[in-house]
C-alpha positions as CSV (number, residue, x, y, z in Angstrom):
1,S,31.9,116.3,45.2
2,C,32.4,113.5,47.9
3,K,33.4,110.1,46.0
4,V,33.0,106.7,47.9
5,F,36.4,105.4,48.6
6,Y,35.9,102.1,47.3
7,A,35.8,100.1,44.0
8,K,32.7,98.0,44.8
9,D,30.5,97.8,47.8
10,P,31.6,99.7,50.7
11,L,33.2,97.8,53.8
12,K,30.9,97.1,57.2
13,I,33.2,97.8,59.7
14,V,32.3,96.2,63.0
15,R,34.9,96.8,65.0
16,A,38.7,97.6,65.3
17,Q,41.8,96.6,67.5
18,G,45.2,98.3,67.4
19,Q,46.0,99.2,64.0
20,Y,43.3,97.1,62.4
21,M,39.7,96.9,61.8
22,F,37.2,94.2,61.0
23,D,34.1,93.5,58.7
24,E,30.9,92.1,59.3
25,K,32.6,88.6,58.1
26,G,35.8,88.5,60.1
27,E,38.2,90.2,57.9
28,K,40.5,92.1,58.8
29,Y,42.4,95.0,57.1
30,L,45.1,97.4,57.7
31,D,43.6,100.6,59.0
32,C,45.7,103.3,57.0
33,I,42.8,106.4,57.2
34,N,41.9,106.8,60.1
35,N,43.9,109.2,63.2
36,V,44.6,105.5,64.8
37,A,48.4,105.8,64.0
38,H,49.9,106.6,67.4
39,V,47.8,104.3,69.5
40,G,45.1,102.4,67.4
41,H,42.4,101.7,68.1
42,S,41.1,100.5,71.6
43,H,44.2,101.3,73.6
44,P,43.5,100.5,76.7
45,Y,45.1,103.2,78.3
46,V,43.7,105.9,76.1
47,T,40.4,104.1,76.7
48,K,40.4,104.5,80.6
49,A,41.7,108.0,80.0
50,A,39.0,108.8,78.1
51,T,36.4,107.3,80.5
52,K,37.9,108.8,83.5
53,Q,37.6,112.2,81.9
54,M,33.9,111.8,80.5
55,E,32.9,110.8,83.5
56,L,33.8,113.7,85.4
57,L,33.3,116.7,82.7
58,N,33.0,116.0,78.5
59,T,33.8,119.1,76.5
60,N,35.9,120.7,74.3
61,S,38.6,124.0,75.1
62,R,36.0,126.3,75.2
63,F,35.7,127.1,78.6
64,L,38.7,127.0,81.5
65,H,39.7,124.2,83.4
66,D,42.6,123.5,85.3
67,N,43.9,120.3,83.5
68,L,44.2,122.9,80.2
69,V,47.1,124.9,82.1
70,Q,48.4,121.9,83.3
71,Y,48.9,120.0,80.3
72,A,50.0,122.9,78.6
73,Q,52.5,122.9,81.3
74,R,53.4,119.2,80.9
75,L,53.5,120.0,76.9
76,T,55.6,123.3,76.7
77,A,57.9,121.9,79.6
78,T,59.4,119.4,76.4
79,L,59.6,121.9,73.7
80,P,62.0,124.8,73.2
81,E,61.5,127.8,74.9
82,K,60.5,129.9,71.0
83,L,58.0,127.1,71.3
84,S,56.0,128.1,74.5
85,V,52.3,129.1,73.5
86,C,49.8,126.2,73.0
87,Y,46.6,126.9,70.8
88,F,44.2,123.8,71.8
89,V,41.8,123.3,68.9
90,N,39.2,120.5,68.0
91,S,40.1,119.2,64.7
92,G,43.3,119.5,61.4
93,S,40.9,121.2,59.8
94,E,40.1,123.8,63.2
95,A,44.3,123.9,63.7
96,N,44.6,124.6,60.0
97,D,42.2,127.3,60.1
98,L,44.2,129.0,63.7
99,A,47.4,128.5,61.8
100,L,46.3,130.8,58.4
101,R,44.7,133.1,60.3
102,L,47.7,133.5,62.9
103,A,50.4,133.5,59.7
104,R,47.9,136.8,57.7
105,Q,47.5,138.2,61.4
106,Y,51.5,137.9,62.2
107,R,52.4,139.4,57.9
108,G,50.2,141.4,57.2
109,H,48.6,139.4,54.0
110,Q,46.4,137.4,53.2
111,D,47.6,135.7,50.3
112,V,48.1,131.5,50.2
113,I,49.9,128.8,48.2
114,T,48.7,125.6,48.6
115,L,50.2,122.5,47.2
116,E,47.5,118.9,46.8
């Protein structure tokens, strides 16, 4: 089942900046739900980089591209040698699914224990 997160009327968010979202009346809310904890909403560096990428190519990682290899090399250079393989995925759900499949393949078991 899917429940609405609000006790009363839902918020109508019309814009966001940094860690805040603003409703249609200009009321400011701290965003503790969306995936903005690292850089916030409308970060100029992220917006510029995203625009530059979308002007070149707007797709996910199912196709080969040199930038994927370069990013993986930059990322793994910051990690211990044992962490030298990258899997690029589209979402947290996809990452969890891949982690389960890898663990099942590696251990040879199908059982999973989860905590809520």
